[in-house]
N, C-alpha and C positions, 0 to 999 in steps of 0.2 A: 817165348810166352805160351806157345801152343804145344801140348804135349803130343809125341808121336802117335799114340793110341787114341786121341781125342775122337769120339765119334759124334755124329750129327746131335744126337740129344744130349750129350755133354756140353755141347756149345752155348754159351750164353745167348739168349733170344733177344733180339732188339726190334722192339715195335715202334716204328718211327713215322712221322710224317713223311709224305713222299715228295716234298718240295726240294730237298738236298738229296734225292735218291742216288743220284750219280757220284755226288762227292762222297757221300758216306760209304757206298759200295767200294769205291776206289781207295778209302782210307782203311777199309777192313782188309783188303787184299794187300796193300802196301805194308801195313804193319803185321800181317799175319795174326790177327786178333781172333780169338776162338769165339767168334761172334756171328750168329745166323741171323740176317736183318728180314723183317717183313714190313712192307710199307705200306701206308694207307694213304688214301686219296688226299692230294694236298688242298682240296677245295672244302674238306669237311669243316674246318674252323669257322666259316661263314654261317654255319648252322649248328648251334649248340647241341641240339637233340641228336643230330645225325653223328655229331662227333663223338658225345658221349655213348651213344648205341655202338658205333664202330669200334671204339677204344674198348670198352667193356667186353664187347663180343670176342675181340682178339686176345685180351687179357683172360678171358674165360676158356676160349678155346686152348690155350697153351698154359693151363692152371697148374700142370704138373711140372713145367719147365722153369729154371731160373730166368728171371726176366729183368730187363731195363727198358726204358722208354724215352725216346727222343722227341720231345714236344716242350714247347715254352708254357706259358700260363695261358693257353688258348681256350680254357674252360673255366668259368668261376668255380667249379668244383673239381679242378683238376687234382688238387692235393688230396682230396678224398676218395676219388677213383683209383688212385695209386695206393692209397693206405689199405682201402678194400682188398687189393690184390697183393699186397705186401711186397711192393716193388718201389723203385726210385726212378727219376727222371733226369735229364740233363739239367745243368744249372744255367738259367738264361731266362729272359722274358719272352723272347721269340726267336725264331729261326734267324732272322736278320742280325740280332745281337750275337747269337752263339757263332754266326759266320764272322762278324766284323770285329768282335771284342766290345766291351761296354764304352769305352772311351769314344771310339770312332762312331759307334752307333749312336750315341747320345749327341755327339756334336752334330752329325747330319740330321738327326731328327729334331734338334733344336733350329736347325737351318731351313726346316720346311721340307725335308725329303720324304717322298714316299717310296719305300724299297720294293724294287721289282726284280724277282728272280726268274730265270728261265722257264721254269715249269709253269708259272702264272703268265708269263708273256705269251707262251705258246696257246694258252686256253682262255686268253683275256676276255673275248666276248661272252663265252660261257659263264665265266666266273662273275662278271660285272652285271650281267642279266640275272643270274641268281641271287645277287646282293642287292641290287637297286632298282631291277626292273628294266623296261625298255624306254627310258625317259632321258635322253642326252643331255638336255639343258640341265634337268635336276642333278644328275651325275656330274657335270661340271661345276655346278654350283656347291655341291658336296666337297669335292676335291679341292676347289679352290678356297674353300673356307678356312682350311688349316694347313694346306699344303701348297708348297710354291715350286716343286720340281719332282719329276720321276727320276730317281736315282736307281739306274739298272746296274745290278752286280754281276760281274762276270767273273767266273772263276776258271781255273785251269782245265776243269772238266765241262765247261760251257761250249755249246754250239754256237752257230751264228744265229742270234735271234734279233739283230739290229732292226729288221722290217717290224717285227711284231712289238718290239719296244716303242719304236715311233708311232705306231698304230695306237698303243696304249695311251701314248702322251697326247694324241690328237683327240682320242675319245673323251679324256678328261680335260682338256685344255690346258695341259702343262707341258713346259719344255722337258727334254730328257738329258740326262746327264749321265756320263759312265764312270764306273770305278771298277778297276781290276783288283781282285780280293785273292789273296793266297788262301790256303786251307790250314794255315798255321793254328789260327784260333779254335776252328771247328775241330781239328785234331786234338787239340789240348782239352777240349771241353768233352769230348767223346772218350778219350784215354781216362779222363778223371772219372767219368761215370761207370766206364768199364771196370776199372781197377777198385773203385768203391765197393762194387757190387762183388767182385771176384775175391776181395779181402775179407768179405763177411760170410764167405763160404763155411 
């Protein structure tokens, strides 16, 4: 799929949430896709203004490049942002759905799961404080209101984040369950988005 004379600027630019940075970089290398990734901070979606500002800035910076976006519906104006930049995003509600596939995601969500990925587990206290402040009891009440378990998703690219996941569970007063996840669905989502864009050249 990658022509021998492909230059850096010929590559498709992928602007992506950094939550699955290791997994996406691995899949690009594995498939030799002509894609150059640029990853944004994974905590942006807790602040709509910062998310739209960072995403618009990245899209504007590379306005002369052909681009795709790896994000879910993380901002209420996501489709307008993409339309203004004449680009497309990966198909899916959020990163957990794109990793797990819709069927498994919906099943676990209905069972009360809060999905935890490595990147967030490693930065848990920082992200929780940004989102909810430093009020432990209120944080526990919020999570226990509609969630019953922290579901830690471990991919083939994950490091050991068991201690951090357990800490996250203790912080919100929920038990931690583990699920080992392949990259098959994520690979399919990325491939579909890449080929859709390349097919429209």
